N, C-alpha and C positions, 0 to 999 in steps of 0.2 A: 238766548235769542231775544228775550223780552228786554234785556238791558240795551241791546243794540237798537231796538225799536225806539226806546225812550231817548237814547242819546241822539238819534237821528231827528226825533221830534224836537228836542231842545235845540238842535243845531239849526233850526229854521226850515227844515224840510216839511213840506205839506204831507198830509195823510196819503194822498194818491202816490206821491213819489216813493214813500217808504213801502207802500203796498207793492208797487212795481218792482222795487229792489227785492223784496221777499219772494214775490212770484217768480222773478228771474232766477233767484237762488234755488227755489224749489224745482224749477224747470231744469236747471243745470244738474242738480242732484239726481233727478229722474233720468236724464239722459246718461249720466255716468252709470247708474244702476243698469239701464238697458244695455249699455256697452259692455259692462262686466258680464251680464247674463249671456249675451250673444257670444262673447269670447269663450265662455264656459261651454256653450253649445258646440262651438267649433272644436274645442279641445276634446270633448266627449265624442263627437262625430269622428274625429281623426282616430281616436282610440278604437272605436267600433269598426272603422274601416280596416285598421290593422288586424283586429280580431277576425274580420271577414276574410282577409287575405290568408290568414292562418287556418281557415276553414273551421272556426270555432262552432261547435255543435250548439252551444247555448244561444247563439244568434238566431238559429232557425226554430227554436222552440216556439210554440204558438203564442205564449205570453210575451216573449221578447219581440217577435215579429209584429204582433198586433200593436205593441207600444211604439215601435219604430214607425209603423205606418201612421198611427194616430199623431205622433209628434210631427211627422212630415206634413200631414194635413193641416195641423195647427199653424206651423210655420208658413206654409203656403198661403193660408188665409190671412195671417198677419201681413205677410209681404204684399199680397194683392191689395189689402185694405190701405196700407201706408202708401204704396206706389200709385194707386188710383187717385188718392187724395192729392199727392204731390203733383201728378200730371194734370189734374183738373185745375189746381191752383196756379200752376205755371202757365197753362194755356189761356187763363183768363175767362174760362167758361163759368157760367153761373152754376153753382152747385145746388142741386136739389136737396131735399131734406136728407141729411146724412143718415146712412144706415149704420146702426150701432155695430161695434165690433163683434159682440156676442151673436147678434143676428147673422152677420156675415159668416161666422164660424159655423153656426147651426145650419145655414143654407149649404155651405160647402160640404159639411159632413153628411147631410141628408142626400145631396146629389151624388155622394160616393157610396150610397147604399147603407149608411150607418144611421142608426137612430140615436138622438141625443137624450132620450129619456132613459 
């Protein structure tokens, strides 16, 4: 990556331009990672749904049930966080101080009767 940066610099590009290229590349890689992870979640959820249709006893064990509920809560929190930011940005509303994702998850978990400690 360092060689690419130097060749861009020697090619007459300014520091800001190469930083934007690197930032864009990092953003694309992050989006690809998120896409891969979400597809994995979909595959795993489909497998668990199949197990549920087969009346798998392992799904209703307390540890499995608690993990599924927790995973659902986390995904709901991420969804709400991302969608609320998108809708605020699209509507042109002034955004107040953004609530951090971790804070949003903790609030959601607390409101569902779970302690985060």
